N, C-alpha and C positions, 0 to 999 in steps of 0.2 A: 535735314531732320534726323537722319540716321547717325550723323556725326554726334549730335547731342545725346542720343541714346547710348552711343559707344562711350562717350565721356562719363555719363552717369554710371554705366556699368563698371568702367574702370575705377571710378571713385568708390563705388560701393564694394567692389572686390578688394580694393586696397584697405578700406575700413574693416572689412571682415578679417583680412589677414593680420592687420594690426591688432585687432581684438584677440585673435587666436594667439598671437605672440605674447600678449600681456597675460593671457589666461594660463599659459604653460609656464610652470616655474623654471627659472634659470637653473641649469645644471652646474654643479660645481666641478672643478677639475677632477676630483676624486670619483664622482659619479660617472663622468665620461670615461675615465681610465678603467674603472670597474666594468663598465658596459663593454668596452673594447676587448678587455681581457676575457670576459665571458664568451664573446663571439669567437675569439681566436681559439679558445679551448674547445668550444662546441664544434668548430670547423675541423679541428685536428681529430677529435673523436670520430666525427662523421667520416673523415678521410680514412682513418684506420679501419672503420667498419666496412667501407667500400672495398678496401684492399682484401680483407678476409673473405668477402663475398665473391670477388671476381678473380682472384689469383689462387694458385695452389698455396698450400701452407708454407712451403719452402720459399716461394717467390714473395709472398706476403711478409715473411720474416725478414728477408733481405731488404725489401723496400722500407719496412718499418725501422730497421736498424739505421738505414741511411737517413730516413726522415728525422729520427730522434737525435742523430749525432750533429 
């Protein structure tokens, strides 16, 4: 009896996931690229902020130069 419940649960989960996939619009290559670029830039800015907060000015400048080259 538990096996039938498991099968029903898996089927309903699969249907829900399929519905969600249909509801979300497909991303174009440009949207994916734009999103990844945004994440890279945000991460770089956050990294540079962490440098200035945790290192001396001289150390942060040296690391920043290496990072940007």
